[in-house]
C-alpha positions in Angstrom: 0.0 0.0 0.0 1.5 3.4 -1.0 2.3 5.8 1.8 0.6 9.2 2.1 3.0 12.1 1.6 3.1 14.7 4.3 5.3 17.7 5.1 7.6 17.7 8.1 5.3 20.0 10.0 2.3 17.7 9.3 4.2 14.7 10.5 5.3 16.5 13.7 1.7 17.6 14.3 0.4 14.0 13.9 3.1 12.7 16.3 2.2 15.5 18.8 -1.5 14.7 18.7 -0.8 11.0 19.4 1.7 11.9 22.2 -0.9 14.2 23.8 -3.4 11.4 23.8 -1.2 8.9 25.6 -3.2 7.7 28.6 -0.2 7.7 31.0 0.7 11.3 30.0 -2.9 12.4 30.7 -3.1 10.5 34.0 0.2 11.9 35.2 -0.6 15.4 34.2 2.6 15.6 32.3 3.5 17.1 28.9 5.6 15.7 26.1 6.8 17.6 23.0 7.7 16.2 19.6 11.0 17.1 18.1 11.3 17.9 14.4 11.3 15.0 11.9 14.4 14.4 9.9 14.5 13.4 6.2 16.8 10.5 5.2 17.2 8.3 2.1 14.5 5.7 2.0 15.5 2.7 4.2 14.8 -1.0 3.5 11.1 -0.5 4.5 10.8 2.5 2.1 10.5 5.1 4.9 12.4 8.3 4.4 12.0 10.1 7.8 12.5 9.7 11.5 12.1 11.6 14.7 15.0 11.4 17.1 13.8 11.8 20.7 11.2 14.2 22.3 11.1 16.5 25.2 9.5 15.0 28.3 9.9 12.3 30.8 12.0 9.3 29.7 9.3 6.9 31.1 7.3 7.5 27.9 10.1 6.6 25.5 8.7 3.2 24.5 5.2 4.6 23.8 6.6 7.5 21.8 8.8 5.2 19.7 5.8 3.0 19.0 3.8 6.1 17.8 6.7 7.2 15.5 7.2 3.7 14.1 3.4 3.3 13.3 3.4 6.7 11.5 6.6 5.8 9.6 4.8 2.8 8.2 1.9 5.1 7.0 3.6 8.2 5.7 6.4 9.5 3.6 8.1 12.9 4.0 7.5 15.0 0.9 10.5 15.2 -1.5 10.8 18.9 -1.1 11.8 18.3 2.6 15.0 16.7 1.6 18.2 18.7 2.2 19.5 20.7 -0.8 22.7 19.1 -2.2 23.8 22.2 -4.1 23.4 20.4 -7.5 
């Protein structure tokens, strides 16, 4: 199934919405903040982006990584988000 193309801002927003909805975060009265997503050459699964870390308690790291991994399977970062190589 082809992945939907999104901008970096759209992907970050999707991640943030899902992070805000984490039950543990809500119950604990905490906040977590998504970092920017980074473009990379497509990997073996065809994904061309990732998000390294987030701002918030480390206890949510597994849940945040699961969110990012799910979204990486669904979406591609638009080609115009790739770094300019000068050529």
